C-alpha angles and dihedrals in degrees: 000000000000122000115227116237099261091050092048092049091049090052092048090050090052091050091049091048093051091046091051091049096052092043089052089048093049092047090060092055117102089213121091108252126194128178113208131186124220090274092056095251118146110249096172142359125190128232094267090054092050091049091051101041104019134254094283119051116240120228090250092051092050091047094049093046091047091052092049093044094049091049092048094049089050095048094043089052091053091049090052090052090053091052094251124138105265091198094067110136098231114174114231136170131229142156111250115187090335091309117118109227140177112217146178124208121217118185121204142157119254122232089259093051100259122139111249135179126209115206116198109195131190120198107236098177092120093047091050089050089054091049090051089049090053090055089062091059092088092063103037107006099149095049092048095048092045089052090051091049090053092049093049101043091131091069114066091184092055092048091053093049093050091046090057090050090053091055092047094048092046088058092048092049092053102258111167121268115223089249092053107103095157115119121219140071100203120133092258092053092046091051091048093050091047091054092049091052089049097053105026094083092064126074093234119133112257127206116202113200133182145108122299113281098025096115104259092155091054089054090051090051090053093048091053092042095058097036126099087252095062092116092047128086119290124193130183121209125186101209092194095056097059129069110253097243092046091046092056094051090042093054101036103023127225141250126243110278094016089129140346109303095022095123095158141012115282124201114227130226093262091059092044091053094043111153088014136080135274127202115210108193122195090019090163091071100059120115125253090255092054090046090058092048092048091048089058090055094050095043103040105014092239139109134206117219116227106269091012130120103192119077117231120217116231134178106209131150108224121213113182132186136191142164089205121100097243092188090060090043090055091052089050090051091242095115131041115252093214091052090047090056092047092051097041098059088117119016122197111189116202111219116234116243093248088064094052104038090148086077093059095088091052092046093048091051091050095048094044091053092046098049093037087063094039094052094034092237127158098223113147104156139057112189120232090239089062092049091049091052091050090050091055093054118095096217102216087179091050121203092345090058091049091049092051091048093051092044091056092042093053091047094049097041113113100191139031094289139051114249134195089261090061095059115093112180115197104261093199091059092044092050089060094058097082088049089053090052089054090051090051089051090055089053091051094053109096094014101060133042122251089247092055093047093048091047089055092051092045091051091050093048092051091047093050092047091052091048091050093051097041096254093305104148096192093053092044090050091051092050091050091044094234131121119268092237092050090051091050089052091052092046090053091049093052094038093240115161118203089195092057092047091051091052092051094054 
């Protein structure tokens, strides 16, 4: 059928009118709009796009648009093959002529039947700048947030939001909680604190292990302090300090007439602390009978008073601690395996001081300040030689031993600084060190060769000789009755540095 000329002209006028209308509409949009053909060529760009990229398209702009258009036509074709709606307005991101944009692709058919693609772009340069700014929070979060708060003082709501973010990020970055009284920022202490923050919010039983004097009670305080039971009762029981029969009645209570002197019912510690937390220190020393009673609490959440027959329900979060190797105690039939599993749901191991000696300076500073105030002393200096000597010590008594040493040193100091004469290491603990070496030798026998064992001893002898003579290789060689060159060869073999030893003295 052939249109007569008036009809054709009317149709063309209508097309022109519609084209003018949608161009006018697109020109009012703040988004950047491009119309691409199947080859990726730009058929049209609205006023916002021209303002952003210029009237004439640069080669980079054309190349970037063609790449995006080609990708969109390909993906839209695949969606059509899968029976999906190819006109879905999925938001994507790209870099157009060095400008980061977020865009949606809308395919349609032109009035003359050609396949076209409309790209609606939004400039996200500012958003990307904000995202980049957020990445810097890990390095200088407090300064950045404080700067933002200053800039946005007009908005109280914004200030409050940023303040909350500061507190949240402080917690994530390891800032101290008010209940955290542990001293030290070494990697081992940071890992331990991170684990406590991770598990404290649950009601799971926690077992704190570690040598005596490592600060297990301080860890228990922190667990309780950041738990959901912080505002509930908290009791601490040293299981090793109470007679077994008294401990049972103290923890679980007793009924009237349960034993001589039981003239009335007594409520035990577990009932007193109901809905709160209880810290059972030295848990490895309790008797088999106490182990069975404690297992009932952990398994069923109930206690049985001494002399009673009816179980009593309790809701108590148990934190236990021990310096005993419970795994070895289980093998030796001294500790119940089922109780061990109930206690050891989450294990927090306190690192000994010899494994985190980088914390010694911080600990010394804390204890000196504390006992300086307590004893009203005027000490304001600890010489490097004192610190070096403390760093060389093995600290079998851990932080408690260091605290006692500093306490005595501050008390005995006569001037404004601690001197060598003020340090009194525990001779009983030091006397045990050679015995420990003998025990280690026994462990080496059968697992290491004679050559390896002798090499270890030789390395230790050379190190001690250099320490004794202030890192002087010639003097150490003479005392060991070996040539200086031979000693240097051995030092190189064992990676012993006289310079490092001299610095540590």
